[in-house]
C-alpha positions as CSV (number, residue, x, y, z in Angstrom):
1,M,0.0,0.0,0.0
2,V,1.3,3.4,-0.9
3,T,0.8,6.2,1.7
4,G,0.7,9.9,1.0
5,D,4.2,10.3,2.4
6,S,5.9,7.7,0.2
7,I,7.5,8.5,-3.1
8,R,6.7,6.2,-6.0
9,F,8.6,8.1,-8.7
10,S,11.4,10.6,-8.4
11,V,10.6,14.1,-9.8
12,V,13.4,16.2,-11.3
13,P,12.5,19.8,-10.7
14,R,12.4,22.2,-13.6
15,D,12.1,25.3,-11.4
16,V,14.9,25.8,-8.9
17,P,16.0,28.3,-6.3
18,A,18.7,30.8,-7.0
19,A,21.4,28.7,-5.5
20,K,20.8,25.9,-8.0
21,A,20.5,28.3,-10.9
22,A,23.9,29.6,-9.8
23,R,25.3,26.1,-9.7
24,R,24.0,25.6,-13.3
25,L,26.3,28.4,-14.3
26,H,29.1,27.0,-12.2
27,L,28.9,30.0,-9.8
28,T,28.5,30.3,-6.1
29,L,25.3,31.9,-4.9
30,N,27.3,35.0,-3.9
31,E,28.9,35.2,-7.4
32,F,25.5,34.8,-9.0
33,E,24.0,37.6,-6.8
34,E,26.9,39.9,-7.8
35,M,26.5,39.1,-11.5
36,K,22.8,38.7,-11.9
37,D,22.0,42.3,-13.0
38,E,24.5,41.9,-15.9
39,L,23.1,38.5,-16.7
40,F,19.6,39.9,-16.8
41,R,20.8,42.7,-19.2
42,R,22.2,39.9,-21.4
43,G,18.8,38.2,-21.5
44,F,19.3,35.6,-18.7
45,P,15.8,34.3,-17.7
46,R,14.3,36.1,-14.7
47,P,12.8,34.1,-11.9
48,D,9.1,33.3,-11.6
49,P,7.4,36.3,-10.0
50,T,5.4,34.1,-7.6
51,T,7.9,31.5,-6.5
52,G,11.2,33.3,-7.2
53,N,12.5,30.1,-8.8
54,F,14.4,29.9,-12.0
55,D,13.5,27.7,-15.0
56,L,16.4,25.3,-15.8
57,V,15.1,24.7,-19.3
58,E,15.1,28.4,-20.0
59,I,18.6,28.7,-18.5
60,D,19.9,26.0,-20.8
61,R,18.1,27.7,-23.8
62,W,19.8,31.0,-22.9
63,M,23.2,29.3,-22.6
64,D,22.7,27.6,-26.0
65,G,21.7,30.9,-27.6
66,R,25.0,32.5,-26.7
67,H,26.6,30.4,-29.4
68,H,25.2,30.3,-32.9
69,H,26.5,26.7,-33.4
70,C,24.1,25.5,-30.7
71,D,20.9,26.6,-32.5
72,S,19.3,23.3,-32.9
73,N,16.3,24.7,-34.8
74,K,18.4,25.8,-37.8
75,P,19.8,23.3,-40.3
76,R,23.6,23.4,-40.4
77,D,25.8,23.7,-43.4
78,A,29.2,22.0,-42.6
79,R,30.9,24.7,-44.7
80,E,30.1,27.1,-41.8
81,L,32.8,25.3,-39.7
82,L,35.5,26.0,-42.3
83,P,37.7,29.1,-42.1
84,P,36.3,31.8,-44.5
85,G,39.1,31.4,-47.0
86,L,38.3,27.7,-47.5
87,R,34.5,28.1,-48.0
88,R,33.1,27.8,-51.5
């Protein structure tokens, strides 16, 4: 019998507190707090206004978006990876 307190399946949270959002960026909470205004200016996802938690999926999307080669929605042309002088 399963009681209300037992866990049948583990749940991986998507929304996390600032300390875990910081860890996702390989920062301490203090480092994150010092840098967050600059991160927000660069488009880093803001926390949920109700819970104050950060969305890990949006953080990953933001990190991917910093580099054009990570745009998984755009078909890639292998010639883009060549130095400009070798492209035809």
